[in-house]
PDBQT receptor file of N, H, CA, C and O in Angstrom, charges set to zero:
ATOM      1  N   MET A   1       8.810 -14.746 -14.573  1.00  0.00    +0.000 N 
ATOM      2  CA  MET A   1       7.817 -14.087 -13.750  1.00  0.00    +0.000 C 
ATOM      3  C   MET A   1       8.515 -13.002 -12.940  1.00  0.00    +0.000 C 
ATOM      4  O   MET A   1       9.586 -13.222 -12.372  1.00  0.00    +0.000 OA
ATOM      5  N   THR A   2       7.899 -11.842 -12.896  1.00  0.00    +0.000 N 
ATOM      6  H   THR A   2       7.030 -11.663 -13.357  1.00  0.00    +0.000 HD
ATOM      7  CA  THR A   2       8.407 -10.733 -12.096  1.00  0.00    +0.000 C 
ATOM      8  C   THR A   2       7.507 -10.541 -10.887  1.00  0.00    +0.000 C 
ATOM      9  O   THR A   2       6.283 -10.507 -11.012  1.00  0.00    +0.000 OA
ATOM     10  N   ILE A   3       8.116 -10.416  -9.725  1.00  0.00    +0.000 N 
ATOM     11  H   ILE A   3       9.111 -10.444  -9.624  1.00  0.00    +0.000 HD
ATOM     12  CA  ILE A   3       7.383 -10.144  -8.492  1.00  0.00    +0.000 C 
ATOM     13  C   ILE A   3       7.880  -8.811  -7.959  1.00  0.00    +0.000 C 
ATOM     14  O   ILE A   3       9.085  -8.599  -7.819  1.00  0.00    +0.000 OA
ATOM     15  N   SER A   4       6.951  -7.919  -7.663  1.00  0.00    +0.000 N 
ATOM     16  H   SER A   4       5.973  -8.091  -7.776  1.00  0.00    +0.000 HD
ATOM     17  CA  SER A   4       7.296  -6.596  -7.137  1.00  0.00    +0.000 C 
ATOM     18  C   SER A   4       6.631  -6.404  -5.784  1.00  0.00    +0.000 C 
ATOM     19  O   SER A   4       5.571  -6.966  -5.510  1.00  0.00    +0.000 OA
ATOM     20  N   ILE A   5       7.266  -5.609  -4.951  1.00  0.00    +0.000 N 
ATOM     21  H   ILE A   5       8.128  -5.153  -5.173  1.00  0.00    +0.000 HD
ATOM     22  CA  ILE A   5       6.716  -5.289  -3.635  1.00  0.00    +0.000 C 
ATOM     23  C   ILE A   5       6.575  -3.776  -3.537  1.00  0.00    +0.000 C 
ATOM     24  O   ILE A   5       7.495  -3.028  -3.866  1.00  0.00    +0.000 OA
ATOM     25  N   ILE A   6       5.409  -3.342  -3.080  1.00  0.00    +0.000 N 
ATOM     26  H   ILE A   6       4.662  -3.949  -2.812  1.00  0.00    +0.000 HD
ATOM     27  CA  ILE A   6       5.172  -1.920  -2.830  1.00  0.00    +0.000 C 
ATOM     28  C   ILE A   6       4.818  -1.799  -1.354  1.00  0.00    +0.000 C 
ATOM     29  O   ILE A   6       3.881  -2.441  -0.880  1.00  0.00    +0.000 OA
ATOM     30  N   ALA A   7       5.561  -0.985  -0.635  1.00  0.00    +0.000 N 
ATOM     31  H   ALA A   7       6.322  -0.463  -1.019  1.00  0.00    +0.000 HD
ATOM     32  CA  ALA A   7       5.296  -0.816   0.792  1.00  0.00    +0.000 C 
ATOM     33  C   ALA A   7       5.572   0.627   1.194  1.00  0.00    +0.000 C 
ATOM     34  O   ALA A   7       6.446   1.286   0.632  1.00  0.00    +0.000 OA
ATOM     35  N   ALA A   8       4.827   1.098   2.157  1.00  0.00    +0.000 N 
ATOM     36  H   ALA A   8       4.116   0.562   2.614  1.00  0.00    +0.000 HD
ATOM     37  CA  ALA A   8       5.056   2.423   2.730  1.00  0.00    +0.000 C 
ATOM     38  C   ALA A   8       5.075   2.259   4.240  1.00  0.00    +0.000 C 
ATOM     39  O   ALA A   8       4.152   1.695   4.829  1.00  0.00    +0.000 OA
ATOM     40  N   ILE A   9       6.132   2.756   4.855  1.00  0.00    +0.000 N 
ATOM     41  H   ILE A   9       6.881   3.214   4.377  1.00  0.00    +0.000 HD
ATOM     42  CA  ILE A   9       6.236   2.656   6.310  1.00  0.00    +0.000 C 
ATOM     43  C   ILE A   9       6.532   4.032   6.894  1.00  0.00    +0.000 C 
ATOM     44  O   ILE A   9       7.089   4.905   6.229  1.00  0.00    +0.000 OA
ATOM     45  N   GLY A  10       6.151   4.197   8.138  1.00  0.00    +0.000 N 
ATOM     46  H   GLY A  10       5.699   3.488   8.678  1.00  0.00    +0.000 HD
ATOM     47  CA  GLY A  10       6.409   5.446   8.839  1.00  0.00    +0.000 C 
ATOM     48  C   GLY A  10       7.836   5.498   9.355  1.00  0.00    +0.000 C 
ATOM     49  O   GLY A  10       8.588   4.538   9.189  1.00  0.00    +0.000 OA
ATOM     50  N   PRO A  11       8.215   6.597   9.974  1.00  0.00    +0.000 N 
ATOM     51  CA  PRO A  11       9.584   6.776  10.452  1.00  0.00    +0.000 C 
ATOM     52  C   PRO A  11      10.001   5.781  11.535  1.00  0.00    +0.000 C 
ATOM     53  O   PRO A  11      11.194   5.563  11.749  1.00  0.00    +0.000 OA
ATOM     54  N   ASN A  12       9.031   5.180  12.216  1.00  0.00    +0.000 N 
ATOM     55  H   ASN A  12       8.063   5.357  12.042  1.00  0.00    +0.000 HD
ATOM     56  CA  ASN A  12       9.334   4.188  13.253  1.00  0.00    +0.000 C 
ATOM     57  C   ASN A  12       9.002   2.770  12.796  1.00  0.00    +0.000 C 
ATOM     58  O   ASN A  12       8.735   1.889  13.614  1.00  0.00    +0.000 OA
ATOM     59  N   ARG A  13       9.021   2.562  11.474  1.00  0.00    +0.000 N 
ATOM     60  H   ARG A  13       9.237   3.278  10.810  1.00  0.00    +0.000 HD
ATOM     61  CA  ARG A  13       8.732   1.268  10.840  1.00  0.00    +0.000 C 
ATOM     62  C   ARG A  13       7.293   0.806  11.025  1.00  0.00    +0.000 C 
ATOM     63  O   ARG A  13       7.021  -0.391  10.931  1.00  0.00    +0.000 OA
ATOM     64  N   GLU A  14       6.374   1.712  11.281  1.00  0.00    +0.000 N 
ATOM     65  H   GLU A  14       6.595   2.684  11.357  1.00  0.00    +0.000 HD
ATOM     66  CA  GLU A  14       4.979   1.337  11.427  1.00  0.00    +0.000 C 
ATOM     67  C   GLU A  14       4.315   1.279  10.054  1.00  0.00    +0.000 C 
ATOM     68  O   GLU A  14       4.666   2.027   9.141  1.00  0.00    +0.000 OA
ATOM     69  N   LEU A  15       3.350   0.372   9.932  1.00  0.00    +0.000 N 
ATOM     70  H   LEU A  15       3.065  -0.236  10.673  1.00  0.00    +0.000 HD
ATOM     71  CA  LEU A  15       2.615   0.202   8.678  1.00  0.00    +0.000 C 
ATOM     72  C   LEU A  15       1.231   0.829   8.753  1.00  0.00    +0.000 C 
ATOM     73  O   LEU A  15       0.683   1.237   7.729  1.00  0.00    +0.000 OA
ATOM     74  N   GLY A  16       0.669   0.911   9.926  1.00  0.00    +0.000 N 
ATOM     75  H   GLY A  16       1.114   0.579  10.758  1.00  0.00    +0.000 HD
ATOM     76  CA  GLY A  16      -0.661   1.475  10.114  1.00  0.00    +0.000 C 
ATOM     77  C   GLY A  16      -0.962   1.551  11.599  1.00  0.00    +0.000 C 
ATOM     78  O   GLY A  16      -0.181   1.093  12.433  1.00  0.00    +0.000 OA
ATOM     79  N   LYS A  17      -2.101   2.134  11.911  1.00  0.00    +0.000 N 
ATOM     80  H   LYS A  17      -2.736   2.506  11.233  1.00  0.00    +0.000 HD
ATOM     81  CA  LYS A  17      -2.513   2.232  13.309  1.00  0.00    +0.000 C 
ATOM     82  C   LYS A  17      -4.021   2.107  13.366  1.00  0.00    +0.000 C 
ATOM     83  O   LYS A  17      -4.736   2.782  12.625  1.00  0.00    +0.000 OA
ATOM     84  N   ASN A  18      -4.509   1.242  14.247  1.00  0.00    +0.000 N 
ATOM     85  H   ASN A  18      -3.928   0.693  14.849  1.00  0.00    +0.000 HD
ATOM     86  CA  ASN A  18      -5.949   1.011  14.411  1.00  0.00    +0.000 C 
ATOM     87  C   ASN A  18      -6.617   0.647  13.087  1.00  0.00    +0.000 C 
ATOM     88  O   ASN A  18      -7.703   1.133  12.770  1.00  0.00    +0.000 OA
ATOM     89  N   ASN A  19      -5.952  -0.212  12.324  1.00  0.00    +0.000 N 
ATOM     90  H   ASN A  19      -5.070  -0.606  12.581  1.00  0.00    +0.000 HD
ATOM     91  CA  ASN A  19      -6.456  -0.687  11.026  1.00  0.00    +0.000 C 
ATOM     92  C   ASN A  19      -6.658   0.431  10.008  1.00  0.00    +0.000 C 
ATOM     93  O   ASN A  19      -7.509   0.314   9.127  1.00  0.00    +0.000 OA
ATOM     94  N   LYS A  20      -5.899   1.499  10.116  1.00  0.00    +0.000 N 
ATOM     95  H   LYS A  20      -5.208   1.594  10.833  1.00  0.00    +0.000 HD
ATOM     96  CA  LYS A  20      -5.984   2.619   9.172  1.00  0.00    +0.000 C 
ATOM     97  C   LYS A  20      -4.585   3.007   8.712  1.00  0.00    +0.000 C 
ATOM     98  O   LYS A  20      -3.586   2.701   9.363  1.00  0.00    +0.000 OA
ATOM     99  N   LEU A  21      -4.544   3.693   7.564  1.00  0.00    +0.000 N 
ATOM    100  H   LEU A  21      -5.355   3.942   7.035  1.00  0.00    +0.000 HD
ATOM    101  CA  LEU A  21      -3.276   4.222   7.081  1.00  0.00    +0.000 C 
ATOM    102  C   LEU A  21      -2.792   5.323   8.014  1.00  0.00    +0.000 C 
ATOM    103  O   LEU A  21      -3.592   5.967   8.693  1.00  0.00    +0.000 OA
ATOM    104  N   LEU A  22      -1.495   5.534   8.044  1.00  0.00    +0.000 N 
ATOM    105  H   LEU A  22      -0.846   5.011   7.493  1.00  0.00    +0.000 HD
ATOM    106  CA  LEU A  22      -0.932   6.577   8.898  1.00  0.00    +0.000 C 
ATOM    107  C   LEU A  22      -1.096   7.966   8.294  1.00  0.00    +0.000 C 
ATOM    108  O   LEU A  22      -1.024   8.967   9.008  1.00  0.00    +0.000 OA
ATOM    109  N   TRP A  23      -1.316   8.032   6.984  1.00  0.00    +0.000 N 
ATOM    110  H   TRP A  23      -1.375   7.219   6.404  1.00  0.00    +0.000 HD
ATOM    111  CA  TRP A  23      -1.445   9.313   6.301  1.00  0.00    +0.000 C 
ATOM    112  C   TRP A  23      -2.392   9.163   5.127  1.00  0.00    +0.000 C 
ATOM    113  O   TRP A  23      -2.689   8.049   4.697  1.00  0.00    +0.000 OA
ATOM    114  N   HIS A  24      -2.865  10.291   4.607  1.00  0.00    +0.000 N 
ATOM    115  H   HIS A  24      -2.623  11.196   4.956  1.00  0.00    +0.000 HD
ATOM    116  CA  HIS A  24      -3.718  10.289   3.420  1.00  0.00    +0.000 C 
ATOM    117  C   HIS A  24      -3.087  11.241   2.408  1.00  0.00    +0.000 C 
ATOM    118  O   HIS A  24      -3.154  12.460   2.562  1.00  0.00    +0.000 OA
ATOM    119  N   ILE A  25      -2.475  10.673   1.376  1.00  0.00    +0.000 N 
ATOM    120  H   ILE A  25      -2.420   9.682   1.251  1.00  0.00    +0.000 HD
ATOM    121  CA  ILE A  25      -1.831  11.458   0.330  1.00  0.00    +0.000 C 
ATOM    122  C   ILE A  25      -2.465  11.043  -0.996  1.00  0.00    +0.000 C 
ATOM    123  O   ILE A  25      -2.150   9.974  -1.519  1.00  0.00    +0.000 OA
ATOM    124  N   PRO A  26      -3.354  11.874  -1.549  1.00  0.00    +0.000 N 
ATOM    125  CA  PRO A  26      -4.049  11.506  -2.789  1.00  0.00    +0.000 C 
ATOM    126  C   PRO A  26      -3.109  11.120  -3.931  1.00  0.00    +0.000 C 
ATOM    127  O   PRO A  26      -3.404  10.193  -4.684  1.00  0.00    +0.000 OA
ATOM    128  N   GLU A  27      -1.986  11.818  -4.066  1.00  0.00    +0.000 N 
ATOM    129  H   GLU A  27      -1.747  12.571  -3.454  1.00  0.00    +0.000 HD
ATOM    130  CA  GLU A  27      -1.042  11.499  -5.135  1.00  0.00    +0.000 C 
ATOM    131  C   GLU A  27      -0.446  10.107  -4.952  1.00  0.00    +0.000 C 
ATOM    132  O   GLU A  27      -0.188   9.402  -5.927  1.00  0.00    +0.000 OA
ATOM    133  N   ASP A  28      -0.230   9.717  -3.702  1.00  0.00    +0.000 N 
ATOM    134  H   ASP A  28      -0.440  10.290  -2.910  1.00  0.00    +0.000 HD
ATOM    135  CA  ASP A  28       0.310   8.394  -3.393  1.00  0.00    +0.000 C 
ATOM    136  C   ASP A  28      -0.690   7.303  -3.774  1.00  0.00    +0.000 C 
ATOM    137  O   ASP A  28      -0.312   6.286  -4.354  1.00  0.00    +0.000 OA
ATOM    138  N   MET A  29      -1.957   7.515  -3.448  1.00  0.00    +0.000 N 
ATOM    139  H   MET A  29      -2.264   8.342  -2.976  1.00  0.00    +0.000 HD
ATOM    140  CA  MET A  29      -2.987   6.533  -3.800  1.00  0.00    +0.000 C 
ATOM    141  C   MET A  29      -3.151   6.436  -5.314  1.00  0.00    +0.000 C 
ATOM    142  O   MET A  29      -3.372   5.348  -5.845  1.00  0.00    +0.000 OA
ATOM    143  N   LYS A  30      -3.046   7.560  -6.005  1.00  0.00    +0.000 N 
ATOM    144  H   LYS A  30      -2.867   8.444  -5.573  1.00  0.00    +0.000 HD
ATOM    145  CA  LYS A  30      -3.137   7.570  -7.466  1.00  0.00    +0.000 C 
ATOM    146  C   LYS A  30      -1.985   6.770  -8.075  1.00  0.00    +0.000 C 
ATOM    147  O   LYS A  30      -2.191   5.997  -9.010  1.00  0.00    +0.000 OA
ATOM    148  N   ARG A  31      -0.783   6.955  -7.549  1.00  0.00    +0.000 N 
ATOM    149  H   ARG A  31      -0.616   7.584  -6.789  1.00  0.00    +0.000 HD
ATOM    150  CA  ARG A  31       0.394   6.216  -8.047  1.00  0.00    +0.000 C 
ATOM    151  C   ARG A  31       0.246   4.727  -7.767  1.00  0.00    +0.000 C 
ATOM    152  O   ARG A  31       0.580   3.907  -8.623  1.00  0.00    +0.000 OA
ATOM    153  N   PHE A  32      -0.251   4.359  -6.582  1.00  0.00    +0.000 N 
ATOM    154  H   PHE A  32      -0.522   5.025  -5.887  1.00  0.00    +0.000 HD
ATOM    155  CA  PHE A  32      -0.470   2.953  -6.247  1.00  0.00    +0.000 C 
ATOM    156  C   PHE A  32      -1.445   2.329  -7.239  1.00  0.00    +0.000 C 
ATOM    157  O   PHE A  32      -1.206   1.229  -7.738  1.00  0.00    +0.000 OA
ATOM    158  N   LYS A  33      -2.536   3.023  -7.524  1.00  0.00    +0.000 N 
ATOM    159  H   LYS A  33      -2.730   3.916  -7.119  1.00  0.00    +0.000 HD
ATOM    160  CA  LYS A  33      -3.525   2.515  -8.473  1.00  0.00    +0.000 C 
ATOM    161  C   LYS A  33      -2.918   2.362  -9.863  1.00  0.00    +0.000 C 
ATOM    162  O   LYS A  33      -3.176   1.378 -10.556  1.00  0.00    +0.000 OA
ATOM    163  N   GLN A  34      -2.114   3.337 -10.262  1.00  0.00    +0.000 N 
ATOM    164  H   GLN A  34      -1.904   4.136  -9.699  1.00  0.00    +0.000 HD
ATOM    165  CA  GLN A  34      -1.459   3.288 -11.572  1.00  0.00    +0.000 C 
ATOM    166  C   GLN A  34      -0.528   2.073 -11.671  1.00  0.00    +0.000 C 
ATOM    167  O   GLN A  34      -0.489   1.405 -12.704  1.00  0.00    +0.000 OA
ATOM    168  N   LEU A  35       0.208   1.793 -10.615  1.00  0.00    +0.000 N 
ATOM    169  H   LEU A  35       0.176   2.335  -9.776  1.00  0.00    +0.000 HD
ATOM    170  CA  LEU A  35       1.159   0.679 -10.626  1.00  0.00    +0.000 C 
ATOM    171  C   LEU A  35       0.486  -0.685 -10.548  1.00  0.00    +0.000 C 
ATOM    172  O   LEU A  35       1.004  -1.661 -11.089  1.00  0.00    +0.000 OA
ATOM    173  N   THR A  36      -0.663  -0.764  -9.882  1.00  0.00    +0.000 N 
ATOM    174  H   THR A  36      -1.085   0.029  -9.442  1.00  0.00    +0.000 HD
ATOM    175  CA  THR A  36      -1.273  -2.070  -9.623  1.00  0.00    +0.000 C 
ATOM    176  C   THR A  36      -2.438  -2.425 -10.534  1.00  0.00    +0.000 C 
ATOM    177  O   THR A  36      -2.813  -3.594 -10.617  1.00  0.00    +0.000 OA
ATOM    178  N   SER A  37      -3.016  -1.453 -11.215  1.00  0.00    +0.000 N 
ATOM    179  H   SER A  37      -2.712  -0.502 -11.148  1.00  0.00    +0.000 HD
ATOM    180  CA  SER A  37      -4.170  -1.733 -12.086  1.00  0.00    +0.000 C 
ATOM    181  C   SER A  37      -3.803  -2.757 -13.158  1.00  0.00    +0.000 C 
ATOM    182  O   SER A  37      -2.792  -2.630 -13.849  1.00  0.00    +0.000 OA
ATOM    183  N   GLY A  38      -4.651  -3.769 -13.275  1.00  0.00    +0.000 N 
ATOM    184  H   GLY A  38      -5.473  -3.872 -12.714  1.00  0.00    +0.000 HD
ATOM    185  CA  GLY A  38      -4.430  -4.812 -14.268  1.00  0.00    +0.000 C 
ATOM    186  C   GLY A  38      -3.486  -5.909 -13.819  1.00  0.00    +0.000 C 
ATOM    187  O   GLY A  38      -3.127  -6.781 -14.610  1.00  0.00    +0.000 OA
ATOM    188  N   HIS A  39      -3.078  -5.875 -12.553  1.00  0.00    +0.000 N 
ATOM    189  H   HIS A  39      -3.370  -5.166 -11.911  1.00  0.00    +0.000 HD
ATOM    190  CA  HIS A  39      -2.154  -6.874 -12.018  1.00  0.00    +0.000 C 
ATOM    191  C   HIS A  39      -2.763  -7.544 -10.787  1.00  0.00    +0.000 C 
ATOM    192  O   HIS A  39      -3.650  -6.987 -10.139  1.00  0.00    +0.000 OA
ATOM    193  N   THR A  40      -2.288  -8.720 -10.479  1.00  0.00    +0.000 N 
ATOM    194  H   THR A  40      -1.568  -9.172 -11.005  1.00  0.00    +0.000 HD
ATOM    195  CA  THR A  40      -2.699  -9.405  -9.258  1.00  0.00    +0.000 C 
ATOM    196  C   THR A  40      -2.048  -8.705  -8.075  1.00  0.00    +0.000 C 
ATOM    197  O   THR A  40      -0.854  -8.409  -8.102  1.00  0.00    +0.000 OA
ATOM    198  N   VAL A  41      -2.838  -8.441  -7.032  1.00  0.00    +0.000 N 
ATOM    199  H   VAL A  41      -3.809  -8.682  -7.011  1.00  0.00    +0.000 HD
ATOM    200  CA  VAL A  41      -2.337  -7.765  -5.840  1.00  0.00    +0.000 C 
ATOM    201  C   VAL A  41      -2.648  -8.642  -4.634  1.00  0.00    +0.000 C 
ATOM    202  O   VAL A  41      -3.793  -9.044  -4.431  1.00  0.00    +0.000 OA
ATOM    203  N   ILE A  42      -1.634  -8.935  -3.843  1.00  0.00    +0.000 N 
ATOM    204  H   ILE A  42      -0.703  -8.608  -4.008  1.00  0.00    +0.000 HD
ATOM    205  CA  ILE A  42      -1.806  -9.708  -2.610  1.00  0.00    +0.000 C 
ATOM    206  C   ILE A  42      -1.619  -8.739  -1.453  1.00  0.00    +0.000 C 
ATOM    207  O   ILE A  42      -0.599  -8.057  -1.356  1.00  0.00    +0.000 OA
ATOM    208  N   MET A  43      -2.630  -8.686  -0.563  1.00  0.00    +0.000 N 
ATOM    209  H   MET A  43      -3.459  -9.241  -0.641  1.00  0.00    +0.000 HD
ATOM    210  CA  MET A  43      -2.587  -7.769   0.575  1.00  0.00    +0.000 C 
ATOM    211  C   MET A  43      -2.804  -8.540   1.866  1.00  0.00    +0.000 C 
ATOM    212  O   MET A  43      -3.138  -9.725   1.856  1.00  0.00    +0.000 OA
ATOM    213  N   GLY A  44      -2.609  -7.853   2.956  1.00  0.00    +0.000 N 
ATOM    214  H   GLY A  44      -2.337  -6.891   2.964  1.00  0.00    +0.000 HD
ATOM    215  CA  GLY A  44      -2.788  -8.458   4.266  1.00  0.00    +0.000 C 
ATOM    216  C   GLY A  44      -4.233  -8.818   4.559  1.00  0.00    +0.000 C 
ATOM    217  O   GLY A  44      -5.143  -8.381   3.855  1.00  0.00    +0.000 OA
ATOM    218  N   ARG A  45      -4.442  -9.610   5.593  1.00  0.00    +0.000 N 
ATOM    219  H   ARG A  45      -3.703  -9.965   6.165  1.00  0.00    +0.000 HD
ATOM    220  CA  ARG A  45      -5.769 -10.131   5.908  1.00  0.00    +0.000 C 
ATOM    221  C   ARG A  45      -6.761  -9.052   6.331  1.00  0.00    +0.000 C 
ATOM    222  O   ARG A  45      -7.969  -9.268   6.238  1.00  0.00    +0.000 OA
ATOM    223  N   LYS A  46      -6.288  -7.904   6.790  1.00  0.00    +0.000 N 
ATOM    224  H   LYS A  46      -5.306  -7.728   6.866  1.00  0.00    +0.000 HD
ATOM    225  CA  LYS A  46      -7.187  -6.828   7.211  1.00  0.00    +0.000 C 
ATOM    226  C   LYS A  46      -7.226  -5.681   6.200  1.00  0.00    +0.000 C 
ATOM    227  O   LYS A  46      -7.754  -4.609   6.495  1.00  0.00    +0.000 OA
ATOM    228  N   THR A  47      -6.677  -5.901   5.032  1.00  0.00    +0.000 N 
ATOM    229  H   THR A  47      -6.248  -6.772   4.793  1.00  0.00    +0.000 HD
ATOM    230  CA  THR A  47      -6.645  -4.869   3.997  1.00  0.00    +0.000 C 
ATOM    231  C   THR A  47      -7.842  -5.022   3.087  1.00  0.00    +0.000 C 
ATOM    232  O   THR A  47      -8.174  -6.132   2.668  1.00  0.00    +0.000 OA
ATOM    233  N   PHE A  48      -8.486  -3.924   2.780  1.00  0.00    +0.000 N 
ATOM    234  H   PHE A  48      -8.216  -3.022   3.120  1.00  0.00    +0.000 HD
ATOM    235  CA  PHE A  48      -9.613  -3.951   1.852  1.00  0.00    +0.000 C 
ATOM    236  C   PHE A  48      -9.612  -2.698   1.014  1.00  0.00    +0.000 C 
ATOM    237  O   PHE A  48     -10.485  -2.523   0.164  1.00  0.00    +0.000 OA
TER     238      PHE A  48
């Protein structure tokens, strides 16, 4: 079994602010979808 972790953090180790992403980069979201489509994804309790 292979387990992979995908994470993006800001320069001060922040993950988000006010339950939102710190940035909006369409290419980044496209790459995330490409990497995770067809696989089980476990996210945090406030992630949707």
